[in-house]
Each structure stands twice: as C-alpha cells, then as structure tokens.
N, C-alpha and C positions, 0 to 999 in steps of 0.2 A: 697484217692489217691491224691498225690501232683500234682502240675502243671506240673512239669518235667516228672513225670511218665506218665501222661495223654498224653503229647505231644509225647513221645516215643512210647507209645502204638498205637497212631494214625498213626505214621509213619510206624510202623511195619505192621499194617493192610493194609495201602495203598501200601506198597512195596510188600506184599504178593499177592495182587490183580494184580499188574503189572507183578510180576514174573509168575503168571499163564498165563497171556496173552502172555508174551514172550515165555514161554514154548510151548503154543498151536501153535503159529506161527512158531516156530522152527519145530514142528512135521509136520505141514502142508507143509512147504517148503521141509522137508526131504522126505515126501511121493510123492512129485511131481518132485523132482530133477532127479530121475532115468529116468522117461519118457522124460523129457526135454533133458537130456544128450544123451539119446538114439536117439532122433529125430535129434539132432545136428550132431551126429556121422553118422547116416544113410544117411544124405544128402551128405556126402563126395563122395561116389561112383558115384552118378549121376553127381555131379559137375566134377569129373575126367573124366567120359565118355563123357560128352558134350564138355569138353575142348579138349579131343583127337579128337573128331569129327571136331571141329573148326580147330585144327592143320592140319588135313587131307584136309580140305577145303582150307586152306591157301596155301597148296602145289599145288593145282590144279586150283586156281583162283587168280585174282588180289587182292582180299580181300579189295576191295573198297566199303564201305557202309557208309551211312550218319552217323551212330552212331560210326564210327571209325575215322571220319575226325575231325581235329581240326578246331574250329570256331574262326574267327578273326573279325567277324562283330558286336560283343557285348562283354561287360565287366561283364555281370551278371553271377554269379556263384551260383549254388544251393548247399546248405549244409543241409544234412539230419541228425538230431540229434536223436539218439535212447536212450531213458531212460525208467524208469519204471512208472507205473501208481500209485503205492503206495510207501510210505516211508518204514522206518524200514528195510532198506537193506544196512546199513553201508554207505560207500562212493561210492556206485555203480553209482548213478545218478550224484553226485557231480563231480566225476572224468571225466565223459563224458561231462558235461557242461563246465568244465574247459578246456578240450581239444577243444571243439567247439568254445569257446571264443578265444582261442589261434589261431585257424585256421582262424576265422573271422578277427582277427587283422592282421594276415599275408596277407590275401587277400586284405584287405584295403591298406596295405603298398605297395602292387603291383599295386594299382590303380584299383582294381576290386570291384564290387558291390555284396556283399554276399546277397543271398536270402534264408531265413531260412525255413526249413520244420521240423516239430516236430513229433516224435513218442513217445507217453507216456505223461501222464498228468503232470509229473514233468517238462519236457522240455517246454511244452506249458505254464504252469503257471509261470515258471521262466522268460521266455522272455516277456510275456505279462506284468508281474509285473514291469519289467524294461523299458516298453514302446517300445520294439523291435518288429516290425511287423513280424508275422508268416504267410507265404504264405498259408500253409495248414497243418493240423494236424490230427493225428490218435491216438485213445486211446481205452482202454477197454480190450486189449488182450496182454499186454506187456510180461506176463509170459507164454503165450500159443498162439503165433501168428497163425492165420488161413491162409490157402493157398490163400483164396480169398483176404484177406487184404494185404498179401504179393505181390500178383500180381497186385493189385490196386496201391500200392505204386510204384512198378516197372514201371507200365504203365504211371503213372503221371510224374515221373522223366524223363522217356524216351521221352514223349511228350513234356516236357519243353525243353529238349535238341534239339529236332527236330523242335520246333516252330521257326518261323522267328522273326526278330527284332520287327516287328509291334505287334506281339502277345506275347511279353515279353519272348522271348526265352533266354536260358542260354548257355554259352560256355563250362561249365564244371559242373560235378555233383560229390560231395564228400559225403561220408557216414561215420559218426562217431558213432561207436558202440563198444561193449565189446566182445572180443574173449575169449571163455571159454578154459582154459588150464586144470585145475583140480579144486578140491573143495576149495583149498586155494589160487589159482592164477587165476585171470581174468585180461586180459590186454586190456586197451583202444586202439582202432585202428582207424586211419584216413585213409580211403581208397578212392582213386580216381576211380569212377565208369565209368564216361564218359568224354571224348571220350574213347571208349572201347579198352582195351588191352586184348589179348587172355588170358594171365595169368601173374601175377606179381610174383616177387621173394617171396613176403610175402605169397601169396596164394599157391605157390608151396611148401613152408614149411608146411603150414597147411595140404596140401594133401599128404605130404611126397613124392614129385616129385623133382628129382635132375635135374635142368635145365642145369647144367654144364656137366652132364654125357654124354660121346660121344655115339652116336647112332650106335651101332655095327650091328644092324639088318637093312636089306634093307626095307624101308617102303613099305607097300602093295600098289598096284595100284587099285584105286577106279574108279567106274563109277557112275556119278551123273546124275539123271533124274529129271527134264528135262535138268538142267544145274547146274554147281557149284554155279553160282550167285543166281539162284532161291532157291537152298537149303540154301544158306547163308542167304537169306532174312527170312527164317523160323527159322534157328538155332539161329541167333544173338539175337532176342527178347527172346527166351527161355533161352539163356545164361544169359541175364541181369536179368530175373526173378529168375533164379537159384541162382545167386549171392546175390540178395536181400533177397530171402527166407533163404539162408544159414546164412546170417549175422543176421537176426532176430532170427533164432533158436539159434545161438551162444549167442546172447544177452539175450534170455529168460533163457537159462541154467545158464549164469553168474549171472542174477538177483536172481534166486532161490538159487544158491550156496552162493551168498553174503548175502542174507537174512537169510539163515540157520546159517551161521557163526555168523552174527551180533546178532541174537536172542539167540544163545547159549551163547555168551559172555554176553549179557544182563541178561540172566537168572542166570549166575554165579555171576554177579555183584549184582543182586538183593538179592541173598542169602547171599552174603558178607555183604550187608547193613543191612539185617535183623539180622544177628549175631552181628553186631556192635551196632545196636539200642537196641538189647536185653541186651547186656553188659551194655550199658549206663543206660537202665531202671533199671537193677539190682543194679547198683551203686547208682542211685537216691533213690531206695527203701531202700538200706542199710544205706544210709546217713540219710534218714528220720527215720529209726528205731533207729539209733545211737542217733539222736537228741532227740527222744521221751524218750529213756532210760536215757539220760543225764538230761533231765528235771525232770523225776521222781526221780532220785537219788538226784538231787539238792533240790527238794521239800521235800523229806524225811529228808535230812540233816537239812534243815531249820526248819522243825517241831521239830526235835530232839533237836536242839539248843535252841529252844524257851521254852522248858519245864523246 
C-alpha cells in the first residue's frame, strides 16, 4: 500500500469513528428533546395563572413591594448568563455569550457595574479564562434543570437585589437565555427580571396574551385574607421563581434542539468526508496500478529490444 492510500485509509477510519459519536449524540438529544419541550410548554399555564393573580392583586392594592421598586443607591447590576455544560451544540452557547458581552458593554457605557452570574460550564469557563470575575455559578444540569436549582438561583438573585449597599446589593437583575420556538429556531433573549414588572410585552407574546385587547368583561371582585399586601408578599417571590424556572426550561429545550441539529449536520458532513476520502484513496490506488503496469510494460519492451 502506498503512502497516500495509507493516509486516506487512516482518515476514513477516524472519520467513521467520529461519525458514530455524532450519530449517538444526535439520538440521545432526540430522545430527550420531547421531554424537555413538554416541560417548557407545561410551565406556561402556571405562569399565566400566577400572572393573572398578580394582576388581580394590583387592582386591589398599591402594589408597592421591595422587589418592584427601582433602586438608586447603587450602580451594580446582576447579569445571569445561561449556557450549556457541554459543547457540540452548534452556536447555542456562543450566541448567549455574545449577547451577554453586548449587554455588559451597554451597562458599562451607562456608568453601571455589571456583576456576572453563570449557569453552565461554558459560561463559567469562558469568563474565567478571560479573567472576568464570576460572582456565583451553577452547573451540571443545563439540559435538565431541577426545581431545587431553579429556586436556588431565583433566591440568590432576589437576595442580591434586596441586599443593601454594604452587602453588595444590585439595582437591577438581567437574565440572558435562549427561548425555544421550534426545532430549527431558538432565539437569544435578554430579559430584565428585577425590579419586577408583572408582565412584559415579550412574555405576553410567549404566553399568547394580548395586552392591547380591551377588557370587555367586568373583572371579578376578590377578597384577600389577611390582606392584599400579605398575599402579595407570598405571590411575588413565587412569581420570580416561576420566571426563572420557565427561562431555564426554555434554555434546556433550546440546548437539546440545537445539539440534535448540530449532530445531524455533523453526521452528514462526516459521511461526505468518508465518500470524498474513499474517492481519493481509489484514485491513489488506480494511479499506483497504472504506474506498476507502465513499469512492467517498459521493462518488457527493454528486454525485447536487447535481444
């Protein structure tokens, strides 16, 4: 076997091994995307119900709460970046990191001090490699976030917003994540989480709620025990947790969809490379055979001429 044939055979074998890995990861992502998509979809009714409860409370109370007030005593802003734990998911993590850096630059131009929080090993390693301090990070469940971890993140961000200046409080909290639309479309989103708004136009679009639609029905009259303010104290933290939980579920579904698409494309590319290397190996083999035949014919002619 000539040197060129040996090289092409080695490349074909290596590409076949990679193709098997890509196909296996595609099948794993395909087997998990259904559950992740269902979890992200099932969180919408609860978000809608708790939003309606807050709207009812807003009609019967002053809606004055610490997590709804704007803070002017500090310039620190918390930015939560949601990426994946593993790679091989196309541009999923890269697009989020790009949006996060853009947001950080905008905040610095406004004279504010960004404080980074990372979800997923990709975000943590990205910022630490560049020497950017990360206040706190979470990893290990980017494609299947647990309720406990979601609530922990919500509590940490809420506590940071409620903390005073001495304890390094922040005046705003932003969440950068990927919203799942369908298998071929996932959109990076920058969402302002705190100070809290009951619902934004973007979230209304996700929940299929028309904010401009006139309310033809007379709103029901509620009685709150012990008081609207006391109920509000219980509902608002639940609302923040719900929004964080929903965002992480959307990100998980987006990660799996992006990985399945990327691995499918990688498998097709590996097959194309195998076919190309096979043709090159055949050409090299044919060239070797032609050279050997030419040498044999030339030797035979030389022997015949010498007789």
